mmCIF file of the N, C-alpha and C atoms, coordinates in Angstrom:
data_MODEL
# 
_entry.id   MODEL 
# 
loop_
_atom_site.group_PDB 
_atom_site.id 
_atom_site.type_symbol 
_atom_site.label_atom_id 
_atom_site.label_alt_id 
_atom_site.label_comp_id 
_atom_site.label_asym_id 
_atom_site.label_entity_id 
_atom_site.label_seq_id 
_atom_site.pdbx_PDB_ins_code 
_atom_site.Cartn_x 
_atom_site.Cartn_y 
_atom_site.Cartn_z 
_atom_site.occupancy 
_atom_site.B_iso_or_equiv 
_atom_site.pdbx_formal_charge 
_atom_site.auth_seq_id 
_atom_site.auth_comp_id 
_atom_site.auth_asym_id 
_atom_site.auth_atom_id 
_atom_site.pdbx_PDB_model_num 
ATOM 1   N N  . MET A 1 1  ? 0.829  -1.201  0.000   1.00 0.00 ? 1  MET A N  1 
ATOM 2   C CA . MET A 1 1  ? 0.000  0.000   0.000   1.00 0.00 ? 1  MET A CA 1 
ATOM 3   C C  . MET A 1 1  ? 0.868  1.256   0.000   1.00 0.00 ? 1  MET A C  1 
ATOM 4   N N  . LYS A 1 2  ? 1.923  1.237   0.823   1.00 0.00 ? 2  LYS A N  1 
ATOM 5   C CA . LYS A 1 2  ? 2.814  2.396   0.849   1.00 0.00 ? 2  LYS A CA 1 
ATOM 6   C C  . LYS A 1 2  ? 3.478  2.588   -0.513  1.00 0.00 ? 2  LYS A C  1 
ATOM 7   N N  . GLN A 1 3  ? 3.891  1.473   -1.127  1.00 0.00 ? 3  GLN A N  1 
ATOM 8   C CA . GLN A 1 3  ? 4.547  1.564   -2.431  1.00 0.00 ? 3  GLN A CA 1 
ATOM 9   C C  . GLN A 1 3  ? 3.598  2.144   -3.468  1.00 0.00 ? 3  GLN A C  1 
ATOM 10  N N  . GLU A 1 4  ? 2.325  1.728   -3.404  1.00 0.00 ? 4  GLU A N  1 
ATOM 11  C CA . GLU A 1 4  ? 1.341  2.259   -4.343  1.00 0.00 ? 4  GLU A CA 1 
ATOM 12  C C  . GLU A 1 4  ? 1.179  3.770   -4.142  1.00 0.00 ? 4  GLU A C  1 
ATOM 13  N N  . TYR A 1 5  ? 1.114  4.205   -2.901  1.00 0.00 ? 5  TYR A N  1 
ATOM 14  C CA . TYR A 1 5  ? 1.001  5.630   -2.600  1.00 0.00 ? 5  TYR A CA 1 
ATOM 15  C C  . TYR A 1 5  ? 2.220  6.388   -3.123  1.00 0.00 ? 5  TYR A C  1 
ATOM 16  N N  . LEU A 1 6  ? 3.417  5.823   -2.898  1.00 0.00 ? 6  LEU A N  1 
ATOM 17  C CA . LEU A 1 6  ? 4.632  6.486   -3.373  1.00 0.00 ? 6  LEU A CA 1 
ATOM 18  C C  . LEU A 1 6  ? 4.660  6.555   -4.892  1.00 0.00 ? 6  LEU A C  1 
ATOM 19  N N  . ASN A 1 7  ? 4.187  5.503   -5.557  1.00 0.00 ? 7  ASN A N  1 
ATOM 20  C CA . ASN A 1 7  ? 4.131  5.518   -7.021  1.00 0.00 ? 7  ASN A CA 1 
ATOM 21  C C  . ASN A 1 7  ? 3.159  6.583   -7.520  1.00 0.00 ? 7  ASN A C  1 
ATOM 22  N N  . GLN A 1 8  ? 2.011  6.698   -6.858  1.00 0.00 ? 8  GLN A N  1 
ATOM 23  C CA . GLN A 1 8  ? 1.035  7.722   -7.243  1.00 0.00 ? 8  GLN A CA 1 
ATOM 24  C C  . GLN A 1 8  ? 1.617  9.110   -7.044  1.00 0.00 ? 8  GLN A C  1 
ATOM 25  N N  . LEU A 1 9  ? 2.316  9.293   -5.935  1.00 0.00 ? 9  LEU A N  1 
ATOM 26  C CA . LEU A 1 9  ? 2.941  10.584  -5.656  1.00 0.00 ? 9  LEU A CA 1 
ATOM 27  C C  . LEU A 1 9  ? 4.006  10.903  -6.707  1.00 0.00 ? 9  LEU A C  1 
ATOM 28  N N  . LYS A 1 10 ? 4.797  9.899   -7.059  1.00 0.00 ? 10 LYS A N  1 
ATOM 29  C CA . LYS A 1 10 ? 5.827  10.087  -8.077  1.00 0.00 ? 10 LYS A CA 1 
ATOM 30  C C  . LYS A 1 10 ? 5.196  10.455  -9.418  1.00 0.00 ? 10 LYS A C  1 
ATOM 31  N N  . ASN A 1 11 ? 4.125  9.753   -9.795  1.00 0.00 ? 11 ASN A N  1 
ATOM 32  C CA . ASN A 1 11 ? 3.450  10.049  -11.054 1.00 0.00 ? 11 ASN A CA 1 
ATOM 33  C C  . ASN A 1 11 ? 2.881  11.466  -11.058 1.00 0.00 ? 11 ASN A C  1 
ATOM 34  N N  . ALA A 1 12 ? 2.279  11.859  -9.943  1.00 0.00 ? 12 ALA A N  1 
ATOM 35  C CA . ALA A 1 12 ? 1.720  13.209  -9.845  1.00 0.00 ? 12 ALA A CA 1 
ATOM 36  C C  . ALA A 1 12 ? 2.831  14.251  -9.966  1.00 0.00 ? 12 ALA A C  1 
ATOM 37  N N  . PHE A 1 13 ? 3.957  13.981  -9.317  1.00 0.00 ? 13 PHE A N  1 
ATOM 38  C CA . PHE A 1 13 ? 5.085  14.897  -9.379  1.00 0.00 ? 13 PHE A CA 1 
ATOM 39  C C  . PHE A 1 13 ? 5.587  15.033  -10.816 1.00 0.00 ? 13 PHE A C  1 
ATOM 40  N N  . GLU A 1 14 ? 5.729  13.897  -11.491 1.00 0.00 ? 14 GLU A N  1 
ATOM 41  C CA . GLU A 1 14 ? 6.216  13.934  -12.873 1.00 0.00 ? 14 GLU A CA 1 
ATOM 42  C C  . GLU A 1 14 ? 5.231  14.655  -13.790 1.00 0.00 ? 14 GLU A C  1 
ATOM 43  N N  . GLN A 1 15 ? 3.940  14.438  -13.572 1.00 0.00 ? 15 GLN A N  1 
ATOM 44  C CA . GLN A 1 15 ? 2.942  15.117  -14.402 1.00 0.00 ? 15 GLN A CA 1 
ATOM 45  C C  . GLN A 1 15 ? 2.992  16.627  -14.187 1.00 0.00 ? 15 GLN A C  1 
ATOM 46  N N  . LEU A 1 16 ? 3.140  17.049  -12.944 1.00 0.00 ? 16 LEU A N  1 
ATOM 47  C CA . LEU A 1 16 ? 3.232  18.485  -12.668 1.00 0.00 ? 16 LEU A CA 1 
ATOM 48  C C  . LEU A 1 16 ? 4.517  19.068  -13.260 1.00 0.00 ? 16 LEU A C  1 
ATOM 49  N N  . ALA A 1 17 ? 5.606  18.301  -13.185 1.00 0.00 ? 17 ALA A N  1 
ATOM 50  C CA . ALA A 1 17 ? 6.869  18.789  -13.743 1.00 0.00 ? 17 ALA A CA 1 
ATOM 51  C C  . ALA A 1 17 ? 6.733  18.988  -15.248 1.00 0.00 ? 17 ALA A C  1 
ATOM 52  N N  . VAL A 1 18 ? 6.089  18.033  -15.916 1.00 0.00 ? 18 VAL A N  1 
ATOM 53  C CA . VAL A 1 18 ? 5.880  18.153  -17.365 1.00 0.00 ? 18 VAL A CA 1 
ATOM 54  C C  . VAL A 1 18 ? 4.990  19.357  -17.651 1.00 0.00 ? 18 VAL A C  1 
ATOM 55  N N  . LYS A 1 19 ? 3.918  19.494  -16.896 1.00 0.00 ? 19 LYS A N  1 
ATOM 56  C CA . LYS A 1 19 ? 3.000  20.618  -17.115 1.00 0.00 ? 19 LYS A CA 1 
ATOM 57  C C  . LYS A 1 19 ? 3.725  21.942  -16.870 1.00 0.00 ? 19 LYS A C  1 
ATOM 58  N N  . TYR A 1 20 ? 4.550  21.990  -15.842 1.00 0.00 ? 20 TYR A N  1 
ATOM 59  C CA . TYR A 1 20 ? 5.277  23.208  -15.526 1.00 0.00 ? 20 TYR A CA 1 
ATOM 60  C C  . TYR A 1 20 ? 6.196  23.605  -16.675 1.00 0.00 ? 20 TYR A C  1 
ATOM 61  N N  . GLU A 1 21 ? 6.832  22.622  -17.289 1.00 0.00 ? 21 GLU A N  1 
ATOM 62  C CA . GLU A 1 21 ? 7.721  22.924  -18.411 1.00 0.00 ? 21 GLU A CA 1 
ATOM 63  C C  . GLU A 1 21 ? 6.928  23.352  -19.648 1.00 0.00 ? 21 GLU A C  1 
ATOM 64  N N  . LEU A 1 22 ? 5.754  22.768  -19.843 1.00 0.00 ? 22 LEU A N  1 
ATOM 65  C CA . LEU A 1 22 ? 4.983  23.063  -21.049 1.00 0.00 ? 22 LEU A CA 1 
ATOM 66  C C  . LEU A 1 22 ? 4.102  24.300  -20.900 1.00 0.00 ? 22 LEU A C  1 
ATOM 67  N N  . ASN A 1 23 ? 3.613  24.510  -19.689 1.00 0.00 ? 23 ASN A N  1 
ATOM 68  C CA . ASN A 1 23 ? 2.686  25.617  -19.461 1.00 0.00 ? 23 ASN A CA 1 
ATOM 69  C C  . ASN A 1 23 ? 3.147  26.394  -18.235 1.00 0.00 ? 23 ASN A C  1 
ATOM 70  N N  . LYS A 1 24 ? 3.723  27.561  -18.452 1.00 0.00 ? 24 LYS A N  1 
ATOM 71  C CA . LYS A 1 24 ? 4.272  28.353  -17.349 1.00 0.00 ? 24 LYS A CA 1 
ATOM 72  C C  . LYS A 1 24 ? 3.177  28.986  -16.484 1.00 0.00 ? 24 LYS A C  1 
ATOM 73  N N  . GLU A 1 25 ? 1.929  28.912  -16.913 1.00 0.00 ? 25 GLU A N  1 
ATOM 74  C CA . GLU A 1 25 ? 0.849  29.540  -16.173 1.00 0.00 ? 25 GLU A CA 1 
ATOM 75  C C  . GLU A 1 25 ? 0.128  28.507  -15.318 1.00 0.00 ? 25 GLU A C  1 
ATOM 76  N N  . MET A 1 26 ? 0.689  28.246  -14.173 1.00 0.00 ? 26 MET A N  1 
ATOM 77  C CA . MET A 1 26 ? 0.086  27.294  -13.235 1.00 0.00 ? 26 MET A CA 1 
ATOM 78  C C  . MET A 1 26 ? -0.740 28.079  -12.219 1.00 0.00 ? 26 MET A C  1 
ATOM 79  N N  . THR A 1 27 ? -1.742 27.425  -11.677 1.00 0.00 ? 27 THR A N  1 
ATOM 80  C CA . THR A 1 27 ? -2.521 28.060  -10.618 1.00 0.00 ? 27 THR A CA 1 
ATOM 81  C C  . THR A 1 27 ? -1.706 28.039  -9.330  1.00 0.00 ? 27 THR A C  1 
ATOM 82  N N  . ASP A 1 28 ? -2.116 28.834  -8.366  1.00 0.00 ? 28 ASP A N  1 
ATOM 83  C CA . ASP A 1 28 ? -1.416 28.858  -7.077  1.00 0.00 ? 28 ASP A CA 1 
ATOM 84  C C  . ASP A 1 28 ? -1.429 27.479  -6.418  1.00 0.00 ? 28 ASP A C  1 
ATOM 85  N N  . ASN A 1 29 ? -2.553 26.765  -6.526  1.00 0.00 ? 29 ASN A N  1 
ATOM 86  C CA . ASN A 1 29 ? -2.643 25.435  -5.941  1.00 0.00 ? 29 ASN A CA 1 
ATOM 87  C C  . ASN A 1 29 ? -1.661 24.474  -6.607  1.00 0.00 ? 29 ASN A C  1 
ATOM 88  N N  . GLU A 1 30 ? -1.555 24.555  -7.925  1.00 0.00 ? 30 GLU A N  1 
ATOM 89  C CA . GLU A 1 30 ? -0.621 23.681  -8.638  1.00 0.00 ? 30 GLU A CA 1 
ATOM 90  C C  . GLU A 1 30 ? 0.825  23.987  -8.254  1.00 0.00 ? 30 GLU A C  1 
ATOM 91  N N  . ILE A 1 31 ? 1.135  25.264  -8.115  1.00 0.00 ? 31 ILE A N  1 
ATOM 92  C CA . ILE A 1 31 ? 2.488  25.645  -7.694  1.00 0.00 ? 31 ILE A CA 1 
ATOM 93  C C  . ILE A 1 31 ? 2.767  25.111  -6.296  1.00 0.00 ? 31 ILE A C  1 
ATOM 94  N N  . CYS A 1 32 ? 1.797  25.260  -5.403  1.00 0.00 ? 32 CYS A N  1 
ATOM 95  C CA . CYS A 1 32 ? 1.942  24.770  -4.031  1.00 0.00 ? 32 CYS A CA 1 
ATOM 96  C C  . CYS A 1 32 ? 2.160  23.253  -4.028  1.00 0.00 ? 32 CYS A C  1 
ATOM 97  N N  . ILE A 1 33 ? 1.362  22.531  -4.794  1.00 0.00 ? 33 ILE A N  1 
ATOM 98  C CA . ILE A 1 33 ? 1.482  21.068  -4.874  1.00 0.00 ? 33 ILE A CA 1 
ATOM 99  C C  . ILE A 1 33 ? 2.841  20.687  -5.464  1.00 0.00 ? 33 ILE A C  1 
ATOM 100 N N  . PHE A 1 34 ? 3.261  21.397  -6.481  1.00 0.00 ? 34 PHE A N  1 
ATOM 101 C CA . PHE A 1 34 ? 4.557  21.128  -7.108  1.00 0.00 ? 34 PHE A CA 1 
ATOM 102 C C  . PHE A 1 34 ? 5.685  21.274  -6.087  1.00 0.00 ? 34 PHE A C  1 
ATOM 103 N N  . HIS A 1 35 ? 5.644  22.352  -5.303  1.00 0.00 ? 35 HIS A N  1 
ATOM 104 C CA . HIS A 1 35 ? 6.685  22.576  -4.294  1.00 0.00 ? 35 HIS A CA 1 
ATOM 105 C C  . HIS A 1 35 ? 6.601  21.535  -3.177  1.00 0.00 ? 35 HIS A C  1 
ATOM 106 N N  . MET A 1 36 ? 5.392  21.206  -2.759  1.00 0.00 ? 36 MET A N  1 
ATOM 107 C CA . MET A 1 36 ? 5.242  20.176  -1.723  1.00 0.00 ? 36 MET A CA 1 
ATOM 108 C C  . MET A 1 36 ? 5.785  18.839  -2.215  1.00 0.00 ? 36 MET A C  1 
ATOM 109 N N  . ALA A 1 37 ? 5.497  18.505  -3.455  1.00 0.00 ? 37 ALA A N  1 
ATOM 110 C CA . ALA A 1 37 ? 5.999  17.255  -4.026  1.00 0.00 ? 37 ALA A CA 1 
ATOM 111 C C  . ALA A 1 37 ? 7.523  17.279  -4.095  1.00 0.00 ? 37 ALA A C  1 
ATOM 112 N N  . SER A 1 38 ? 8.095  18.423  -4.431  1.00 0.00 ? 38 SER A N  1 
ATOM 113 C CA . SER A 1 38 ? 9.557  18.547  -4.467  1.00 0.00 ? 38 SER A CA 1 
ATOM 114 C C  . SER A 1 38 ? 10.154 18.314  -3.084  1.00 0.00 ? 38 SER A C  1 
ATOM 115 N N  . ILE A 1 39 ? 9.526  18.887  -2.086  1.00 0.00 ? 39 ILE A N  1 
ATOM 116 C CA . ILE A 1 39 ? 10.006 18.725  -0.710  1.00 0.00 ? 39 ILE A CA 1 
ATOM 117 C C  . ILE A 1 39 ? 9.887  17.266  -0.275  1.00 0.00 ? 39 ILE A C  1 
ATOM 118 N N  . ILE A 1 40 ? 8.759  16.646  -0.581  1.00 0.00 ? 40 ILE A N  1 
ATOM 119 C CA . ILE A 1 40 ? 8.548  15.239  -0.214  1.00 0.00 ? 40 ILE A CA 1 
ATOM 120 C C  . ILE A 1 40 ? 9.560  14.351  -0.928  1.00 0.00 ? 40 ILE A C  1 
ATOM 121 N N  . LYS A 1 41 ? 9.809  14.623  -2.193  1.00 0.00 ? 41 LYS A N  1 
ATOM 122 C CA . LYS A 1 41 ? 10.789 13.834  -2.945  1.00 0.00 ? 41 LYS A CA 1 
ATOM 123 C C  . LYS A 1 41 ? 12.161 13.947  -2.294  1.00 0.00 ? 41 LYS A C  1 
ATOM 124 N N  . LYS A 1 42 ? 12.543 15.148  -1.899  1.00 0.00 ? 42 LYS A N  1 
ATOM 125 C CA . LYS A 1 42 ? 13.839 15.358  -1.240  1.00 0.00 ? 42 LYS A CA 1 
ATOM 126 C C  . LYS A 1 42 ? 13.879 14.624  0.098   1.00 0.00 ? 42 LYS A C  1 
ATOM 127 N N  . MET A 1 43 ? 12.795 14.702  0.861   1.00 0.00 ? 43 MET A N  1 
ATOM 128 C CA . MET A 1 43 ? 12.740 14.014  2.152   1.00 0.00 ? 43 MET A CA 1 
ATOM 129 C C  . MET A 1 43 ? 12.852 12.505  1.973   1.00 0.00 ? 43 MET A C  1 
ATOM 130 N N  . LEU A 1 44 ? 12.179 11.956  0.970   1.00 0.00 ? 44 LEU A N  1 
ATOM 131 C CA . LEU A 1 44 ? 12.255 10.510  0.715   1.00 0.00 ? 44 LEU A CA 1 
ATOM 132 C C  . LEU A 1 44 ? 13.676 10.112  0.331   1.00 0.00 ? 44 LEU A C  1 
ATOM 133 N N  . TYR A 1 45 ? 14.332 10.932  -0.472  1.00 0.00 ? 45 TYR A N  1 
ATOM 134 C CA . TYR A 1 45 ? 15.710 10.651  -0.862  1.00 0.00 ? 45 TYR A CA 1 
ATOM 135 C C  . TYR A 1 45 ? 16.627 10.651  0.361   1.00 0.00 ? 45 TYR A C  1 
ATOM 136 N N  . GLU A 1 46 ? 16.471 11.674  1.214   1.00 0.00 ? 46 GLU A N  1 
ATOM 137 C CA . GLU A 1 46 ? 17.295 11.764  2.420   1.00 0.00 ? 46 GLU A CA 1 
ATOM 138 C C  . GLU A 1 46 ? 17.001 10.600  3.364   1.00 0.00 ? 46 GLU A C  1 
ATOM 139 N N  . HIS A 1 47 ? 15.739 10.210  3.464   1.00 0.00 ? 47 HIS A N  1 
ATOM 140 C CA . HIS A 1 47 ? 15.349 9.084   4.309   1.00 0.00 ? 47 HIS A CA 1 
ATOM 141 C C  . HIS A 1 47 ? 15.990 7.796   3.795   1.00 0.00 ? 47 HIS A C  1 
ATOM 142 N N  . ARG A 1 48 ? 15.977 7.616   2.490   1.00 0.00 ? 48 ARG A N  1 
ATOM 143 C CA . ARG A 1 48 ? 16.593 6.424   1.883   1.00 0.00 ? 48 ARG A CA 1 
ATOM 144 C C  . ARG A 1 48 ? 18.092 6.405   2.173   1.00 0.00 ? 48 ARG A C  1 
ATOM 145 N N  . GLN A 1 49 ? 18.754 7.574   2.083   1.00 0.00 ? 49 GLN A N  1 
ATOM 146 C CA . GLN A 1 49 ? 20.180 7.641   2.379   1.00 0.00 ? 49 GLN A CA 1 
ATOM 147 C C  . GLN A 1 49 ? 20.446 7.291   3.848   1.00 0.00 ? 49 GLN A C  1 
ATOM 148 N N  . LEU A 1 50 ? 19.631 7.827   4.741   1.00 0.00 ? 50 LEU A N  1 
ATOM 149 C CA . LEU A 1 50 ? 19.786 7.554   6.168   1.00 0.00 ? 50 LEU A CA 1 
ATOM 150 C C  . LEU A 1 50 ? 19.606 6.065   6.453   1.00 0.00 ? 50 LEU A C  1 
ATOM 151 N N  . LEU A 1 51 ? 18.609 5.450   5.845   1.00 0.00 ? 51 LEU A N  1 
ATOM 152 C CA . LEU A 1 51 ? 18.404 4.019   6.031   1.00 0.00 ? 51 LEU A CA 1 
ATOM 153 C C  . LEU A 1 51 ? 19.601 3.225   5.517   1.00 0.00 ? 51 LEU A C  1 
ATOM 154 N N  . GLY A 1 52 ? 20.184 3.656   4.421   1.00 0.00 ? 52 GLY A N  1 
ATOM 155 C CA . GLY A 1 52 ? 21.377 3.006   3.895   1.00 0.00 ? 52 GLY A CA 1 
ATOM 156 C C  . GLY A 1 52 ? 22.539 3.075   4.871   1.00 0.00 ? 52 GLY A C  1 
ATOM 157 N N  . HIS A 1 53 ? 22.731 4.254   5.482   1.00 0.00 ? 53 HIS A N  1 
ATOM 158 C CA . HIS A 1 53 ? 23.795 4.416   6.473   1.00 0.00 ? 53 HIS A CA 1 
ATOM 159 C C  . HIS A 1 53 ? 23.535 3.536   7.697   1.00 0.00 ? 53 HIS A C  1 
ATOM 160 N N  . LEU A 1 54 ? 22.286 3.506   8.157   1.00 0.00 ? 54 LEU A N  1 
ATOM 161 C CA . LEU A 1 54 ? 21.949 2.680   9.310   1.00 0.00 ? 54 LEU A CA 1 
ATOM 162 C C  . LEU A 1 54 ? 22.180 1.201   9.023   1.00 0.00 ? 54 LEU A C  1 
ATOM 163 N N  . LEU A 1 55 ? 21.798 0.760   7.847   1.00 0.00 ? 55 LEU A N  1 
ATOM 164 C CA . LEU A 1 55 ? 22.002 -0.633  7.462   1.00 0.00 ? 55 LEU A CA 1 
ATOM 165 C C  . LEU A 1 55 ? 23.494 -0.963  7.414   1.00 0.00 ? 55 LEU A C  1 
ATOM 166 N N  . SER A 1 56 ? 24.284 -0.045  6.877   1.00 0.00 ? 56 SER A N  1 
ATOM 167 C CA . SER A 1 56 ? 25.732 -0.240  6.817   1.00 0.00 ? 56 SER A CA 1 
ATOM 168 C C  . SER A 1 56 ? 26.319 -0.339  8.228   1.00 0.00 ? 56 SER A C  1 
ATOM 169 N N  . ASN A 1 57 ? 25.858 0.541   9.126   1.00 0.00 ? 57 ASN A N  1 
ATOM 170 C CA . ASN A 1 57 ? 26.338 0.505   10.510  1.00 0.00 ? 57 ASN A CA 1 
ATOM 171 C C  . ASN A 1 57 ? 25.954 -0.800  11.201  1.00 0.00 ? 57 ASN A C  1 
ATOM 172 N N  . LEU A 1 58 ? 24.740 -1.276  10.945  1.00 0.00 ? 58 LEU A N  1 
ATOM 173 C CA . LEU A 1 58 ? 24.312 -2.544  11.534  1.00 0.00 ? 58 LEU A CA 1 
ATOM 174 C C  . LEU A 1 58 ? 25.181 -3.694  11.033  1.00 0.00 ? 58 LEU A C  1 
ATOM 175 N N  . GLN A 1 59 ? 25.507 -3.666  9.747   1.00 0.00 ? 59 GLN A N  1 
ATOM 176 C CA . GLN A 1 59 ? 26.372 -4.708  9.183   1.00 0.00 ? 59 GLN A CA 1 
ATOM 177 C C  . GLN A 1 59 ? 27.752 -4.654  9.831   1.00 0.00 ? 59 GLN A C  1 
ATOM 178 N N  . ASP A 1 60 ? 28.293 -3.441  10.008  1.00 0.00 ? 60 ASP A N  1 
ATOM 179 C CA . ASP A 1 60 ? 29.593 -3.283  10.670  1.00 0.00 ? 60 ASP A CA 1 
ATOM 180 C C  . ASP A 1 60 ? 29.539 -3.813  12.099  1.00 0.00 ? 60 ASP A C  1 
ATOM 181 N N  . GLN A 1 61 ? 28.465 -3.491  12.819  1.00 0.00 ? 61 GLN A N  1 
ATOM 182 C CA . GLN A 1 61 ? 28.317 -3.962  14.194  1.00 0.00 ? 61 GLN A CA 1 
ATOM 183 C C  . GLN A 1 61 ? 28.215 -5.482  14.246  1.00 0.00 ? 61 GLN A C  1 
ATOM 184 N N  . LYS A 1 62 ? 27.527 -6.069  13.294  1.00 0.00 ? 62 LYS A N  1 
ATOM 185 C CA . LYS A 1 62 ? 27.399 -7.521  13.235  1.00 0.00 ? 62 LYS A CA 1 
ATOM 186 C C  . LYS A 1 62 ? 28.766 -8.155  13.047  1.00 0.00 ? 62 LYS A C  1 
ATOM 187 N N  . GLU A 1 63 ? 29.549 -7.615  12.116  1.00 0.00 ? 63 GLU A N  1 
ATOM 188 C CA . GLU A 1 63 ? 30.884 -8.151  11.859  1.00 0.00 ? 63 GLU A CA 1 
ATOM 189 C C  . GLU A 1 63 ? 31.774 -8.031  13.089  1.00 0.00 ? 63 GLU A C  1 
ATOM 190 N N  . ILE A 1 64 ? 31.727 -6.896  13.766  1.00 0.00 ? 64 ILE A N  1 
ATOM 191 C CA . ILE A 1 64 ? 32.529 -6.691  14.977  1.00 0.00 ? 64 ILE A CA 1 
ATOM 192 C C  . ILE A 1 64 ? 32.099 -7.673  16.062  1.00 0.00 ? 64 ILE A C  1 
ATOM 193 N N  . SER A 1 65 ? 30.786 -7.845  16.232  1.00 0.00 ? 65 SER A N  1 
ATOM 194 C CA . SER A 1 65 ? 30.277 -8.780  17.230  1.00 0.00 ? 65 SER A CA 1 
ATOM 195 C C  . SER A 1 65 ? 30.731 -10.203 16.940  1.00 0.00 ? 65 SER A C  1 
ATOM 196 N N  . GLU A 1 66 ? 30.696 -10.594 15.674  1.00 0.00 ? 66 GLU A N  1 
ATOM 197 C CA . GLU A 1 66 ? 31.137 -11.941 15.294  1.00 0.00 ? 66 GLU A CA 1 
ATOM 198 C C  . GLU A 1 66 ? 32.623 -12.127 15.589  1.00 0.00 ? 66 GLU A C  1 
ATOM 199 N N  . LYS A 1 67 ? 33.443 -11.120 15.316  1.00 0.00 ? 67 LYS A N  1 
ATOM 200 C CA . LYS A 1 67 ? 34.876 -11.206 15.594  1.00 0.00 ? 67 LYS A CA 1 
ATOM 201 C C  . LYS A 1 67 ? 35.132 -11.288 17.095  1.00 0.00 ? 67 LYS A C  1 
ATOM 202 N N  . LEU A 1 68 ? 34.405 -10.481 17.864  1.00 0.00 ? 68 LEU A N  1 
ATOM 203 C CA . LEU A 1 68 ? 34.570 -10.518 19.323  1.00 0.00 ? 68 LEU A CA 1 
ATOM 204 C C  . LEU A 1 68 ? 34.139 -11.867 19.885  1.00 0.00 ? 68 LEU A C  1 
ATOM 205 N N  . LEU A 1 69 ? 33.057 -12.403 19.390  1.00 0.00 ? 69 LEU A N  1 
ATOM 206 C CA . LEU A 1 69 ? 32.582 -13.705 19.840  1.00 0.00 ? 69 LEU A CA 1 
ATOM 207 C C  . LEU A 1 69 ? 33.610 -14.787 19.519  1.00 0.00 ? 69 LEU A C  1 
ATOM 208 N N  . LYS A 1 70 ? 34.190 -14.716 18.339  1.00 0.00 ? 70 LYS A N  1 
ATOM 209 C CA . LYS A 1 70 ? 35.212 -15.684 17.931  1.00 0.00 ? 70 LYS A CA 1 
ATOM 210 C C  . LYS A 1 70 ? 36.425 -15.588 18.860  1.00 0.00 ? 70 LYS A C  1 
ATOM 211 N N  . LEU A 1 71 ? 36.870 -14.361 19.151  1.00 0.00 ? 71 LEU A N  1 
ATOM 212 C CA . LEU A 1 71 ? 38.005 -14.176 20.069  1.00 0.00 ? 71 LEU A CA 1 
ATOM 213 C C  . LEU A 1 71 ? 37.671 -14.682 21.466  1.00 0.00 ? 71 LEU A C  1 
ATOM 214 N N  . PHE A 1 72 ? 36.466 -14.429 21.908  1.00 0.00 ? 72 PHE A N  1 
ATOM 215 C CA . PHE A 1 72 ? 36.032 -14.871 23.230  1.00 0.00 ? 72 PHE A CA 1 
ATOM 216 C C  . PHE A 1 72 ? 36.039 -16.398 23.308  1.00 0.00 ? 72 PHE A C  1 
ATOM 217 N N  . LYS A 1 73 ? 35.550 -17.055 22.270  1.00 0.00 ? 73 LYS A N  1 
ATOM 218 C CA . LYS A 1 73 ? 35.516 -18.520 22.243  1.00 0.00 ? 73 LYS A CA 1 
ATOM 219 C C  . LYS A 1 73 ? 36.928 -19.100 22.220  1.00 0.00 ? 73 LYS A C  1 
ATOM 220 N N  . GLU A 1 74 ? 37.844 -18.421 21.529  1.00 0.00 ? 74 GLU A N  1 
ATOM 221 C CA . GLU A 1 74 ? 39.229 -18.894 21.470  1.00 0.00 ? 74 GLU A CA 1 
ATOM 222 C C  . GLU A 1 74 ? 39.906 -18.781 22.829  1.00 0.00 ? 74 GLU A C  1 
ATOM 223 N N  . ASP A 1 75 ? 39.544 -17.775 23.614  1.00 0.00 ? 75 ASP A N  1 
ATOM 224 C CA . ASP A 1 75 ? 40.142 -17.580 24.938  1.00 0.00 ? 75 ASP A CA 1 
ATOM 225 C C  . ASP A 1 75 ? 39.655 -18.616 25.938  1.00 0.00 ? 75 ASP A C  1 
ATOM 226 N N  . ILE A 1 76 ? 38.471 -19.157 25.713  1.00 0.00 ? 76 ILE A N  1 
ATOM 227 C CA . ILE A 1 76 ? 37.894 -20.120 26.672  1.00 0.00 ? 76 ILE A CA 1 
ATOM 228 C C  . ILE A 1 76 ? 38.421 -21.475 26.452  1.00 0.00 ? 76 ILE A C  1 
# 
């Protein structure tokens, strides 16, 4: 459901971008929606980057934990 919503939002954004390029006379509501969509797109991009960093950190922590566990087992 979330993916469907994001796809609809992406399609709406692309349609407004095309309209903006073809017709410079947008209504105030269309301009507002266009800017809101731009902000949401940027937020989604930043969120995706943050999730990527978190996933990378979790992988690093997993590797460190595995190495520590291995060293601990060798000491016993």
